[in-house]
C-alpha positions in Angstrom: -13.3 -0.6 24.5 -12.1 -4.1 25.3 -11.0 -6.7 22.6 -14.0 -9.0 24.0 -16.5 -6.3 23.3 -15.4 -5.6 19.7 -15.4 -9.4 18.9 -19.0 -9.6 19.6 -20.1 -9.2 15.9 -23.6 -10.4 14.9 -23.4 -13.2 12.3 -25.6 -11.4 9.9 -23.1 -8.6 9.9 -20.4 -10.7 9.0 -21.3 -12.3 5.7 -23.1 -9.4 4.0 -26.3 -10.3 2.4 -28.1 -12.7 4.5 -30.8 -14.2 2.5 -30.1 -16.3 -0.8 -32.1 -13.8 -2.8 -30.2 -10.9 -1.5 -26.9 -12.9 -1.9 -27.5 -13.5 -5.7 -28.7 -10.1 -6.6 -25.6 -8.6 -4.4 -23.2 -11.0 -6.2 -24.7 -9.7 -9.6 -23.9 -6.2 -8.7 -20.4 -6.9 -7.5 -19.6 -8.6 -10.9 -21.1 -5.6 -12.7 -18.9 -3.0 -10.9 -15.9 -5.2 -11.5 -16.7 -5.4 -15.0 -17.1 -1.6 -15.3 -13.6 -1.5 -13.4 -12.2 -3.8 -16.4 -13.8 -1.6 -18.8 -12.2 1.7 -17.1 -8.8 0.1 -17.3 -9.3 -1.0 -21.2 -10.4 2.8 -21.9 -7.3 4.2 -19.9 -5.0 1.6 -21.9 -6.6 2.6 -25.4 -6.6 6.4 -24.7 -3.1 6.2 -23.3 -1.9 4.3 -26.2 -3.3 7.0 -28.6 -1.6 9.9 -26.6 1.6 8.1 -26.4 1.9 7.3 -30.1 0.4 10.8 -31.2 1.9 13.2 -28.8 4.7 11.2 -26.8 3.2 12.9 -23.5 2.9 10.3 -21.1 6.4 8.9 -20.8 5.0 5.5 -20.3 5.8 2.4 -22.3 2.4 0.6 -21.6 -0.2 3.3 -20.3 -1.7 3.5 -17.8 1.0 1.5 -16.2 4.5 2.2 -16.0 5.6 -1.0 -17.9 6.8 -2.6 -21.1 4.7 -5.2 -23.1 6.8 -8.2 -22.7 5.3 -11.8 -22.3 7.4 -14.0 -20.4 7.7 -16.7 -17.8 10.6 -17.4 -15.4 11.6 -19.3 -12.3 9.0 -18.0 -10.0 6.1 -19.0 -12.4 5.7 -22.4 -10.8 6.1 -21.1 -7.5 3.7 -18.1 -8.1 1.0 -20.6 -9.5 1.5 -23.0 -6.3 1.3 -20.1 -3.9 -2.0 -18.7 -5.5 -3.5 -22.3 -5.7 -2.9 -22.8 -1.9 -4.3 -19.6 -1.0 -7.3 -20.0 -2.9 -8.2 -23.4 -1.9 -6.9 -23.4 1.6 -6.5 -19.8 2.5 -10.4 -18.8 3.8 -10.8 -22.2 5.8 -7.1 -22.0 7.4 -7.8 -18.2 8.4 -10.7 -19.6 10.2 -9.1 -22.4 12.1 -5.5 -21.1 13.1 -5.1 -19.4 16.3 -4.8 -15.5 16.0 -0.9 -15.4 16.4 0.0 -18.2 14.1 -2.4 -16.6 11.8 -0.5 -13.3 11.8 2.7 -15.0 11.1 1.1 -17.0 8.4 -0.1 -13.9 6.8 3.5 -12.4 6.8 5.0 -15.7 5.6 2.1 -16.3 2.8 2.6 -12.8 1.7 6.5 -13.0 1.4 6.2 -16.2 -0.5 3.9 -14.7 -3.0 6.1 -11.4 -3.4 9.3 -13.5 -4.0 7.4 -15.8 -6.3 6.2 -12.9 -8.5 9.7 -11.2 -8.3 11.5 -14.3 -9.4 9.0 -14.5 -12.6 11.3 -11.8 -14.1 14.4 -14.0 -12.8 17.0 -13.4 -10.1 19.3 -10.9 -11.9 16.4 -8.6 -13.4 13.6 -9.3 -10.9 15.7 -9.2 -7.7 19.4 -8.3 -8.0 19.3 -5.3 -10.2 15.8 -3.9 -9.5 17.0 -1.5 -6.9 20.3 -0.6 -8.7 19.0 1.1 -11.9 19.8 4.7 -12.8 16.7 5.9 -10.9 17.2 4.1 -7.7 18.7 4.9 -4.2 21.5 2.6 -4.4 23.0 4.6 -7.1 23.7 7.4 -4.5 24.9 5.1 -1.6 28.6 5.5 -2.2 28.2 9.2 -2.5 27.2 9.4 1.4 30.4 9.6 3.0 29.3 12.0 5.9 25.6 11.5 6.7 25.5 14.9 8.6 27.0 16.5 5.7 24.6 14.8 3.2 21.7 16.1 5.5 22.9 19.9 5.3 23.2 19.9 1.6 20.6 17.5 0.7 18.0 19.9 -0.5 20.7 21.8 -2.3 21.1 18.8 -4.9 17.3 18.0 -5.6 16.6 20.6 -8.6 17.9 19.3 -12.3 19.9 22.3 -12.6 21.9 21.9 -9.3 25.4 20.6 -9.4 25.6 16.8 -8.9 21.7 16.6 -8.6 20.3 13.4 -7.2 18.9 10.8 -9.2 15.0 10.8 -9.5 14.0 8.7 -6.4 16.5 10.1 -4.1 15.5 13.8 -5.3 11.9 12.9 -5.0 11.9 11.7 -1.3 13.1 13.0 2.0 16.6 11.8 2.8 15.3 9.1 5.2 14.7 6.8 2.2 18.4 7.1 1.1 19.8 6.7 4.6 17.9 3.5 5.1 19.9 1.8 2.1 23.0 3.8 3.3 22.8 2.2 6.7 22.2 -1.3 5.3 25.5 -1.0 3.6 27.1 0.3 6.8 26.3 -3.0 8.4 27.6 -5.1 5.7 24.4 -5.7 3.7 25.1 -3.5 0.5 24.3 -4.0 -3.0 21.2 -5.0 -4.9 20.6 -8.4 -3.6 20.5 -7.4 0.2 18.3 -4.1 -0.5 15.8 -6.4 -2.3 15.9 -9.0 0.5 15.3 -6.2 3.2 12.7 -4.6 1.0 10.6 -7.6 0.4 10.9 -8.9 4.1 9.9 -5.7 5.3 7.2 -4.9 2.7 5.5 -8.4 3.1 5.1 -7.6 6.7 2.4 -5.1 6.0 -0.2 -7.9 5.4 0.3 -9.0 9.0 -0.2 -5.2 10.1 -3.4 -4.9 8.3 -4.8 -8.0 10.2 -3.7 -6.5 13.4 -5.3 -3.2 12.8 -8.4 -4.8 11.3 -8.8 -7.1 14.5 -8.6 -4.2 16.8 -11.0 -2.1 15.2 -13.4 -4.6 13.6 -13.2 -7.7 15.7 -11.4 -11.3 14.8 -14.0 -12.5 12.4 -13.8 -9.6 10.0 -9.7 -9.9 10.3 -10.0 -13.4 9.5 -12.0 -12.7 6.4 -9.6 -10.1 5.4 -6.4 -12.4 5.9 -6.2 -14.5 2.5 -7.0 -11.1 0.5 -4.2 -9.5 2.1 -1.9 -12.4 1.5 -3.0 -12.9 -2.2 -3.0 -9.1 -3.1 -2.0 -8.0 -6.7 -0.2 -5.2 -5.3 2.5 -7.7 -4.5 3.8 -7.2 -8.2 5.1 -3.9 -7.1 5.9 -4.7 -3.4 8.4 -7.1 -5.0 10.7 -5.0 -5.2 10.2 -1.6 -4.8 11.0 0.9 -1.9 7.5 2.0 -1.8 6.7 -1.4 -0.5 8.9 -0.7 2.4 7.1 2.7 2.8 3.8 0.9 2.7 4.8 -1.6 5.4 5.9 1.3 7.6 2.6 3.1 7.3 0.8 -0.3 8.0 2.5 -0.7 11.3 2.1 2.8 12.2 -1.6 2.6 11.8 -1.8 -1.2 13.2 -0.4 0.3 16.4 -2.4 3.4 16.2 -5.5 1.0 16.3 -4.1 -0.8 19.3 -3.7 2.2 21.3 -7.3 3.7 20.1 -9.2 0.5 20.9 -7.1 -0.2 23.9 -6.8 -3.8 22.8 -3.0 -3.4 23.4 -1.4 -4.8 26.8 0.4 -1.0 26.9 -1.9 1.3 24.7 0.3 4.4 25.7 3.3 2.6 24.5 1.6 1.6 21.4 0.7 5.3 20.7 4.2 6.4 21.1 5.5 3.7 18.9 2.9 4.5 16.2 4.3 8.3 16.4 7.9 7.0 16.0 6.8 5.1 12.7 4.8 8.0 11.6 7.6 10.3 12.0 9.9 7.9 10.2 7.1 7.8 7.3 7.3 11.4 7.0 11.0 11.3 6.3 10.7 8.4 3.8 8.2 10.1 1.4 6.7 13.4 1.4 3.3 12.3 -0.1 2.5 9.9 2.8 1.5 12.7 5.0 -1.8 11.6 3.4 -1.8 8.6 5.4 -2.9 10.9 8.2 -6.4 10.5 6.3 -6.4 6.8 7.2 -5.1 7.6 10.6 -8.1 9.7 11.1 -10.4 7.1 10.0 -8.7 4.7 12.6 -9.3 7.3 15.2 -13.2 7.8 14.1 -13.6 4.0 14.0 -12.5 3.7 17.7 -14.3 6.9 18.4 -11.5 8.4 20.3 -8.8 11.2 20.2 -7.1 9.9 23.1 -3.7 8.6 21.5 -3.1 11.8 19.4 -0.9 13.7 22.2 1.3 10.6 22.4 1.6 10.1 18.6 2.6 13.8 18.2 5.2 13.0 21.0 6.6 9.9 19.1 6.9 11.8 15.9 8.7 14.8 17.4 12.3 13.2 17.6 12.3 12.6 14.0 11.5 16.2 13.1 14.0 17.3 15.7 16.7 15.2 14.7 16.6 16.1 10.9 16.0 19.8 11.6 19.1 19.8 13.9 21.1 17.7 11.3 20.3 20.7 8.6 17.5 19.1 6.8 14.0 21.1 6.9 11.4 19.3 5.6 9.4 22.0 4.2 12.4 23.2 2.2 12.7 19.7 0.9 9.0 19.3 -0.1 8.8 22.8 -1.8 12.0 22.4 -3.8 10.7 18.8 -4.7 7.5 20.4 -6.2 9.8 22.5 -8.4 12.0 19.6 -9.4 8.6 17.5 -10.2 7.8 20.1 -12.9 11.1 20.1 -14.4 10.5 16.3 -15.3 8.1 14.3 -17.1 5.1 15.9 -15.0 5.8 19.0 -17.0 4.3 17.4 -20.1 2.1 14.6 -18.7 -1.6 15.8 -19.0 -3.4 16.2 -16.0 -6.7 15.6 -17.7 -5.7 11.9 -18.6 -4.0 10.9 -15.2 -6.6 12.1 -13.0 -8.6 9.3 -14.1 -5.9 7.3 -15.5 -4.3 6.9 -12.2 -7.5 5.2 -10.9 -7.7 2.9 -13.7 -4.1 1.9 -13.2 -4.8 1.0 -9.6 -7.7 -1.4 -10.6 -4.9 -3.7 -11.1 -3.1 -2.9 -8.0 -6.0 -3.8 -5.7 -7.6 -6.2 -8.0 -11.4 -6.9 -8.7 -12.3 -8.3 -5.4 -11.4 -5.0 -3.8 -13.3 -3.0 -6.4 -16.5 -5.1 -5.7 -15.6 -4.8 -1.8 -15.7 -1.0 -2.2 -19.2 -1.5 -3.7 -20.2 -3.2 -0.6 -18.7 -0.7 1.7 -20.5 2.2 0.4 -24.0 1.5 2.2 -21.9 0.7 5.3 -21.0 4.3 5.7 -24.5 5.8 6.6 -24.8 2.9 9.1 -21.4 3.9 10.5 -22.5 7.5 11.0 -25.6 6.2 12.9 -23.5 4.0 15.1 -20.8 6.4 15.9 -23.4 8.7 17.7 -23.5 6.3 20.5 -20.5 3.7 20.3 -17.5 2.6 18.1 -18.9 0.6 15.0 -17.6 -3.1 14.9 -17.4 -5.6 11.8 -18.1 -4.5 8.3 -19.1 -1.1 9.5 -15.8 -0.3 11.2 -14.1 -1.9 8.1 -15.9 0.4 5.8 -14.8 3.6 7.9 -11.3 2.5 7.6 -11.6 1.7 3.8 -13.2 5.1 3.4 -10.1 6.8 5.0 -7.8 4.9 2.5 -10.0 5.9 -0.4 -9.9 9.6 0.8 -6.0 9.3 0.8 -6.1 8.0 -2.8 -8.5 10.6 -4.1 -6.4 13.6 -2.4 -3.3 12.2 -4.0 -5.0 12.0 -7.3 -6.4 15.4 -7.3 -3.2 17.0 -6.2 -1.5 16.7 -9.6 1.5 15.3 -7.8 0.8 11.9 -8.9 1.0 11.7 -12.6 1.5 8.0 -13.5 3.4 5.5 -11.5 0.6 5.3 -9.1 0.5 1.7 -9.1 3.8 2.0 -6.9 3.4 5.4 -5.3 0.1 4.6 -3.7 0.8 1.3 -2.3 0.7 2.7 1.4 -3.1 3.8 0.5 -4.2 0.9 -1.9 -3.1 -1.8 0.8 -6.1 -0.8 2.8 -8.5 -0.9 -0.1 -7.7 -4.5 -0.7 -9.3 -5.2 2.9 -12.6 -4.2 1.4 -12.7 -7.7 -0.3 -13.7 -9.1 3.0 -17.2 -7.6 2.7 -18.0 -9.9 0.0 -20.2 -12.8 0.9 -18.1 -15.8 2.5 -19.1 -18.4 -0.1 -17.9 -16.4 -2.7 -14.4 -15.4 -1.4 -12.6 -18.3 -3.3 -13.6 -17.2 -6.5 -12.7 -13.7 -5.7 -9.3 -14.7 -4.5 -8.8 -16.8 -7.7 -9.5 -13.2 -9.6 -7.1 -11.4 -7.3 -4.5 -14.2 -8.3 -5.2 -14.0 -11.9 -4.7 -10.2 -12.1 -1.1 -10.4 -10.5 -0.1 -13.3 -12.6 -1.6 -11.7 -16.0 0.3 -8.3 -15.1 3.4 -9.9 -14.1 3.7 -12.4 -16.9 2.6 -10.2 -19.8 4.4 -6.9 -18.5 7.6 -6.1 -17.4 6.9 -3.5 -14.6 9.2 -0.7 -14.0 10.9 0.4 -10.8 
C-alpha cells in the first residue's frame, strides 16, 4: 500500500470522540482509568513495603521500583523543567507544523535533551560518569576481554554463580553482544563510564524517532504527528538515561521501524528495509534473551500492514548474527538455559511471583505514564474495528495504532507471566513499554497538553524523589 493511501485518515478518526458530549464523557473515563493506575501503584508500594520490612524477600529499596527514597535536585533540574515546559506548550503545535524529516530529527533531539536533563538531576558523576561502572554493569568486565574469540567460546562457562570467575550480573544475564558493544567502544578509544553513557543516551534517545517512522508507515502522518510529543516527553527517559536497556530499546525500535517501512512498502527500497530490519533483530537477539518477545510487536506490525511479504528477507538478515556467534563458539540456546539456572540462583529465588506478577505492572505505570494508561483505554474499543477492517484492507489511523499497541501489550504480559521478570521491569521492559507510550496519541487532541504535563510530572517526581538503580 502506498504512503498516499495510508495518509488518507478521516478527521473523525483522528481525534477520538467527535462530539462535545462524547468528548467530555470519554475524558472522564480516561481520568478514572488514570486514577485506578495511580491506586494500583500505591497498593503495590504499600504491600511491597510490608513484604520488604517483614520478610526481606523483594530485594528492592523502594518497591515496586528498583530505587531508593532520596529527595534531591541537581544541575539537570532547571534543564528538565525547561524541556518539559517547551514540549508541553509548543510540542503539539510544532509536531503539526514541521515538515516530516525535520520533525523526526526534532523528536530525536528533544528526546536526547530530556534524557540528558533527567540524568543530570543526579549530577554528572553519579548520574552519568559512574552510572555504567557499578559492580553489576558491563564496564566491569571490559578489561577482562583480551581475545573476543576466546571470550565467546567460554562465555557460557562463566554464567553460573558457582563457576570460576563468574560474570557480573548484567553480563551473565545477557548474550555476549551487550558486553561486546562496550568492548568495541573501548577498542576505538571511547572507553570508560562517560563515553559509555554518551553512546547509550545518544542511541537510546533515537528510539523516539524510530517510533514516529513506524507509526507514520502504518498509521499515517496525522497519527504519527500526534505521537511525537509523547514519544519525546516519555517518563521512560528516567531509565533510558542511562541504562543499556535504553540502547536495546532503540535497536528494537529501529528494527520495527524498518519492518514497518518494508511491510507498508513506503520505503524507497522495501527489500533493503526488510534485510536491515533482520540485521537489527539478529543483533537484538544477541543483546538480550528476553527480547525475542519483540517478535510479538513485529507480528502486530505485519498484521497492521496485512502482509507477510518481508518475513523471508527479515530472516535472511538475522542469519549472519546467529551464524557468526555460533561459529565463534557461542550457542544462543546454551546461554539462555544456563541463564535461567543463574537467574534462580540469585534474588529471583526468593522474590515472590505472587507479588511481582501484578507489581511489575504497577511499576510500569510510572514508566509509560498516565497518558499512556488512558490511551490504552482508548485502544481497546479500536481492536474490534481493526478485526473488521483487516478482512478487506490494512487499517489506518487510530485503528492501526491500536493493533501496534496491542502487540506491545502482549509482549509485556508474556514477559510478566513468564516469571523471568521479577522486579526491575521499569528498565527491562523498555523495548516493549516504549510502544505503549504511543497509545497517548489516541486521546482527544484538545487534551494533549494536559496529558503531556502529566507525563512530565511523573518523570520529574520519580527522578527527584527517588534515586533509581542501574
